[in-house]
N, C-alpha and C positions, 0 to 999 in steps of 0.2 A: 891561818884560815879563819874567816869570820863565819858565824852561823846565824841563821834567821829563822823565825817561827814559820812553820808551814800552816798558814792561815791561823785559825783558832785552835788547832790541834796541840797535843803535847809534844809534837816532834819539832826538832830544830835541824834544818838542813844546811849544808855548806853552801856558801854563796856562789860557788862554782860546782856544777854538776858534771859528771863525766858522761858524755854522749858516746854511744858505742856502735853506731850504724856502719862503721868500717870493718867491724869484727866479722870475719868470714868472707870478705871480698878483698879489700886492700890490706887487711891485717890477718895474719895467721893466728892460731890459738896461742902460740908462744908469744907473739906480739901482744895479744890481748892480755895475757897474764902479766906481762911486764908493765903495760900501761896501767892496769888495775892496781898492781903493787905500788907503782909510783904515785898514783892518785891518792890512794889511801894513806901512804906514808906522808903525803903532803897535807893531809887533813880532810880530804874529800870523803864524805860519808853518803853521798847521794849519787846513784847510778841510774841512768835512764836507757831503756831499750824499747823494742816493739816486736810483736810477733812476725811482722813482715820483713824485718832486718835480716841480712845486711842490705845496703843500698848501693847500686840500683838493685831492685828486687828481682830475683830469678828463682824458679822452682828448685833449681839444683842447689842453691845455697840457703834457701829460706829456713829460718830457725837456728842457723849456726851462731848468730850473735847471742841469743839466750842460752844456747848450749855451752858456749865458751864461758859465759858468766857463771852458769851453774857449776861447771867443772871447777872453775877457779874458787868459788865460794866453798865447795866441798873440800878442795885441797887445803884451803886456808882456815877452814872451820870458823868463819867470821860472819855468817849470815846475820846474827843478832846485832852486829855492830853497824849494819848498813841500812840505809833507807832505799828500798828497791822499787823502781817504777818501770812499768811496761805499758803497752797499748794494744787495743783490739782494733783491727782494721774495719772501716766502713765499706759501703758499696764500691765496687770497682770492676770494670770489664777486663782488667788485665791481671787480676789476682785470684782467678777462679781456682787455682791450684791450692789455695789455702783451705777452702771448705766447700768448693763447688760453685756453681753459677749464682746461687741465691745468697750472696755475701751481704748480710744485713745486720743491723744492730738489734737483733731480737734474741729471745731466750736461747734457742738452739745454737745460734752462732756464738753468742757471748760465752755461754757455758763451755762449749767445745774449745773455743779459743783460750779461755782462761785455764782450763785443765791442761791443755797442751803447753801453755807457757809455764805453768807451775812444774810440770814434768821436766821440761828442758832446763829450767832454772834450779831444779832440785830443792824446792822449798814448798811449804804448805800454805804460804800466805804471801800477799804482796802488800807493801805499804801504800802504794798509789797505783791505781788502775785507771788508765785514761782512754777516752774515746778518740781514736786517732784522727778522725774527721767526721763530720755530721752524716747522718743517714739521708737527710733531705738534700735536694739540689739547691746549693747556695754558693756563695763566694769563698773559695779557699784555694791555696796553692797558686796565688797570683791572679786568679780570675777576676776581671773587672766587669762592671756593668751588670748589676743584678737583673735577672730575667725570671719573673715569676711564672710558674706553670701550674695549671690545674687540669685534671685532679691530681692531688698530691698523694702518691702511693707510698711515701716513706713511712718507716716505723715511727709512731709517735714517741716523742722524747719521754713522755710519762711512762710508756711501756718499757723503754730502755732503762730508765731509772729504777723501775720496779724490779727488773731482773737484777740490777746491781745491788739493790737493797737486800734481796734474798742472799746474794753472795757475801755481802757484808755481815748479815746475820749468821751465815754459815762459817764465818771466820776466815774466809779465803781472801778477802780484801779488807784493808783497814780504812782507806779513804779513796775517793774518786776524783778524777780531773777531766777537763775538757782539752781539746787540741784542735787547732785550725778552725776555731769557732768565731762567730760573728757577735757583735753586741746584742742583737736580738736573741740569738741562740743561748748566749750566756745568761742573760736576764731571765729568759724563759725557763732554763734549767734551774736557776736559783729560786724562781717563784714556785715552780712545781714542787721543789724540795720543801719549801716552807709550808705550802698549802696542804701537802699530802704526807708529810713526815718521811720523805724520801732522802737518800744520801745527798748531801750538799757538796757541790764541786769546791775543792779547796785550792785548785790551781787551774790555769789555762796555759797550754804550751803552744805558742804562736811564734812566727818569725819576727825578729826585731834586731835591727842593726842600723848603722849610719845611713845606709842606702834604702832602708825600708822602715819607716817610723809610723806606718799607718795604725799600729796598735794604739798610738796616742790619741787617735780620733775615736772617742767613745769608750774603747775598752780600758784605757788607762784609768779613767775615773771609776769604772766598775771595779777594776782590780783593787783600788784603794778603798773605796766606800764599802764594798761587799767582802773585802778580805779574801779575794780570789786572785792571788798574785800570779804574775807572769813567770813562766819558765821559758826563757828566751832562747829559741833555737836559731841556728844560722847567724850567730852574732858577728861572724867575720864575712858574711855574704859569700859563702862558698869559697872563701880564701881570697876574694878580690881585695879586701881591706888590709891584707898582709903585705901587699905590694909585689907578691911573687909572679903575678901575671902582668906586671907593668909593661907597657909598650909592646903588647902582644906576645910576651914570653909564654911558653908552655913547658914548664919543667917536667922532666921525665917522671912518670908515675904519679903526677899530681892529678887531682880529681877531674879538673876541666880538660886535662890532656887525655885522660883515659876515657872520659864519658862526656862527649860533646852535647848530650841531651840537657845537661845542667847549664842552661844559658840565661837563667833568670836575672843574673847580676852582670851580664856581659854586654848589654846594649850601650850605644854610644853615650847616652846621657849618664848612665851609671859609671862608665869609665871616666868621663869628664869629672863627675862628682868625686870619684875615688881619688883622682889626682889632687883635688883640693884638700881632701883629708890627709893624704900622704904628705902633702906640703906642710900642713899644720904640724904633723908629727916631727917632720924634719926641723922645722923652726924651733920646736921645743926640745929637740934632741931626745926624742922618745922612740921606742920601738913601736911601729904603727900597729902591730898586732895587739900589743899590750894596751895601747891607747884606746883602740876600738873596743876591746873587751872591758876595760875599766870604765869606759863611758856607759856601756850597757848595764854593768853591775851597779853603777852609782844611781841609776834611775829609781825613784821612790816606789814605783809599782812593781819592781822586779823582785821576785823571791830568790831565783837562782839563774845563773847564766850557764847554758849548756855548752861545754867546750868539747871538741873532738879533735883527734889528731891521728896521723898515720905513722908518726915516729916519736920516740921518746924526746928527741930534741924539740919537736913542735910542742909536745905536751908540757915540757919544762917552761918554754916561753909563755904558753897560755897560763900556766899556774902562777907565774910571776906577776901576772896582771893584778892579782889580788893585793899586792903590796903597793900598787900605784894609786896615788891620789892626784886627781886632775885639778889644776888651779882654776879659779873663776875666770881668769883671762883666757885660758885655753878653751874652756867650755863656751865662752862667748864667741870665740873664733869658729867653733863647731856650729854654733847656731847661725852665724853669718853665712857659712858655707851651705847650711841646710836651706836657708831662705833663697839662695841663688838657684839651687836645684833640689827642690823638695821631693823626696820619695821617688827617685827615678826607677826603682825596682819594687813596686808594690806587690 
């Protein structure tokens, strides 16, 4: 396992991060313990969660992901060895069960969310606390076509950062990060931090994979120049890039089989592009899962690639991607395929 600096902090995180959103839905607590044990034994020191997990979010299961992680850390007595990240949810009409109908990134909500996460995780601090999505109305979760609306009743980002600053000073958070953020939002947050002495975002967690490279438009330059590296989520495009859904297959208990709402990477253009990437892997005698993950991890603006699995076999395959070096010839073929069908699933 290789390790990379977390921005300008003194922390070094594994280039692969264990994503946990299946814990409590597709994975039992015993499954979660086994995955966490394997990940740590393989060198992963970085674990990512969220208060709203598992996914798909439901009031009956909300918080189980963090609870499982907390129980595991308590049983293994290894909190000090880990870099632990979680997220606070932004506004949503479907997540009122978290903290009521006024789900905002303001003081009352953030403080309550953080204390609940700390309790479930059985820890008194987080290494990285992320804003899961912006408070304002903007483009995220695949939304295209920015539509500006006035008046803007969102919580000002300066106010949100001010709350996070107090929590950093209280020792409950070490560093903060953004998620599902735009170039404007990222630079605005960084500028406010510099101007007012507020916490500076050290990471941005956005989707990034062979079918969705929109991070490269604007945000990649910011990630490098501002040392606010990408934590790449959905690197396998909901499993499309593994090939398991090829030719319309729907394996038993697979995510797209169980939850048809996850159709972001299932449009005809994405399926056609996927075929091109699977063909590249076949020509080079590579496992397509490992090729797709290794490509994401190799990008210069990526701090860590978030891998998730529902079985130990899948996790072992994902972990092995860290040993794969892609040749310049293969990368050139990937670029050719991208030009044919750029970003079919933004």
